[in-house]
C-alpha positions as MATLAB code, in Angstrom:
seq = 'IGTILSSQPPVIYDERYNQERFMSRHELLRCQGFPSRLKWPSHLQSQRKVTKYIGNAVHVGTVKAIIKEMKEQSCL';
ca = [
     -40.798  101.467  -22.142;
     -43.379   99.229  -24.640;
     -44.881   99.095  -27.771;
     -48.609  100.243  -29.170;
     -49.554   97.529  -30.560;
     -52.152   98.303  -32.823;
     -54.515   94.736  -31.793;
     -55.038   95.897  -28.769;
     -54.508   98.876  -26.738;
     -52.080   98.881  -23.766;
     -53.792   98.185  -20.392;
     -51.999  100.711  -17.724;
     -52.651  100.980  -13.940;
     -54.796  103.926  -12.892;
     -53.537  104.583   -9.336;
     -57.082  107.448   -8.771;
     -59.565  104.266   -9.322;
     -57.247  101.547   -7.648;
     -58.226   99.574  -11.178;
     -56.464   98.727  -14.952;
     -57.363  100.070  -17.602;
     -57.158  100.647  -21.705;
     -55.175  103.888  -22.353;
     -57.423  106.225  -24.531;
     -57.321  107.524  -27.804;
     -55.582  111.109  -26.289;
     -52.933  109.314  -24.295;
     -52.205  107.183  -26.749;
     -51.664  110.427  -29.257;
     -49.355  112.292  -26.574;
     -47.675  108.878  -26.562;
     -46.803  109.043  -30.057;
     -45.930  112.609  -29.787;
     -48.732  114.009  -31.345;
     -49.617  117.844  -30.132;
     -53.144  117.902  -27.921;
     -55.117  119.945  -30.410;
     -54.497  117.425  -32.873;
     -58.122  116.850  -34.585;
     -59.274  112.976  -34.943;
     -60.873  112.434  -37.802;
     -65.364  111.416  -37.030;
     -64.894  108.352  -39.378;
     -62.266  106.918  -37.148;
     -64.160  106.912  -33.317;
     -64.429  102.640  -33.213;
     -60.883  101.914  -30.379;
     -59.905   99.261  -32.337;
     -59.833  102.199  -35.209;
     -57.831  104.932  -33.821;
     -55.614  101.682  -31.746;
     -54.967  100.305  -35.682;
     -53.824  104.326  -36.732;
     -51.607  105.142  -33.883;
     -50.080  101.912  -33.423;
     -48.829  101.920  -36.582;
     -48.047  105.819  -36.769;
     -44.367  106.894  -36.308;
     -42.974  108.432  -33.459;
     -43.029  112.546  -34.115;
     -40.033  113.247  -32.602;
     -38.346  110.350  -34.747;
     -39.381  112.002  -37.876;
     -37.727  114.590  -36.480;
     -34.510  113.008  -35.657;
     -34.123  111.594  -39.474;
     -35.066  114.194  -40.915;
     -32.614  116.560  -39.025;
     -29.549  114.199  -39.446;
     -30.618  114.102  -43.049;
     -30.048  118.029  -43.162;
     -26.757  117.606  -41.559;
     -25.690  114.810  -44.095;
     -26.969  117.078  -47.003;
     -29.031  114.479  -48.116;
     -31.919  116.931  -48.687;
];
């Protein structure tokens, strides 16, 4: 499993076009567990900013698992 770095989007091999390419904003968001209906802020459109913010995010599933465990241990 790879890491989404905030400095550069991951390069993937696209078999449809037989070439490498950078992951799209939508693909990066889905890898981090965000819903496909998420509205991305209009002032964060550059690929560099998109990659920085998504790369610094914590996977949604991880947050859910931590909250669930905290509830089970009566921490919340």
